[in-house]
C-alpha positions as CSV (number, residue, x, y, z in Angstrom):
1,M,-4.1,15.4,-9.6
2,G,-2.8,12.0,-8.3
3,V,0.8,11.5,-7.2
4,R,2.9,8.5,-8.1
5,S,6.2,7.3,-6.8
6,G,7.8,6.6,-10.1
7,G,5.4,4.3,-12.0
8,N,3.9,1.0,-11.1
9,T,3.5,0.1,-7.5
10,D,2.6,-3.2,-5.8
11,V,-0.3,-1.5,-3.9
12,R,-3.1,-0.9,-6.4
13,W,-6.2,-1.2,-4.2
14,C,-7.4,0.6,-1.1
15,P,-7.0,-1.6,2.0
16,A,-10.2,-0.1,3.5
17,C,-12.8,-0.2,0.7
18,G,-11.0,-2.0,-2.2
19,G,-11.2,1.1,-4.4
20,D,-8.7,1.5,-7.2
21,L,-5.8,3.7,-6.2
22,N,-4.9,4.2,-9.8
23,D,-7.7,6.8,-9.8
24,P,-6.1,10.2,-10.8
25,Q,-7.3,11.6,-7.4
26,G,-5.7,8.8,-5.4
27,F,-2.3,8.9,-3.8
28,V,0.4,6.3,-3.5
29,A,3.9,7.0,-2.2
30,E,6.6,4.3,-1.7
31,Y,9.4,4.5,1.0
32,W,11.7,2.0,2.7
33,K,12.5,1.1,6.3
34,A,15.5,-1.3,6.3
35,K,14.6,-4.0,3.9
36,D,10.8,-3.5,4.0
37,R,8.8,-1.6,1.4
38,W,6.2,0.7,2.8
39,F,3.4,2.5,0.9
40,L,1.5,5.6,2.1
41,T,-1.9,5.6,0.3
42,W,-5.0,7.8,0.2
43,C,-8.2,6.7,-1.4
44,S,-10.4,9.3,-3.1
45,R,-13.4,6.9,-2.8
46,C,-13.5,6.4,1.0
47,H,-11.1,9.3,2.0
48,T,-8.9,6.8,4.0
49,T,-5.2,7.2,4.5
50,A,-3.3,4.0,5.2
51,Q,0.2,2.6,5.4
52,V,0.8,-0.8,3.8
53,C,4.0,-2.8,4.5
54,L,5.5,-5.4,2.0
55,P,8.0,-7.0,4.3
56,H,11.3,-8.5,3.2
57,R,10.7,-11.6,5.0
58,I,7.8,-13.2,7.0
59,T,8.3,-15.9,9.6
60,A,5.3,-17.9,10.6
61,T,4.8,-20.8,12.9
62,E,2.4,-23.7,12.3
63,P,0.1,-24.3,15.3
64,E,0.3,-27.8,16.9
65,H,-2.6,-30.1,15.9
């Protein structure tokens, strides 16, 4: 049986193989570190465990041309 962290999550696809994590045998658990949202996932298709971060803010620089 799959485990969900209270309904819809923003992580729906395996970061390794692209498999659907909504599979009843898949696993997605959400937790927080400061203002960042983290997801622990397990894919029943490729048997990969991964952590995915959805950061509160991203700061990027543009390289000089």
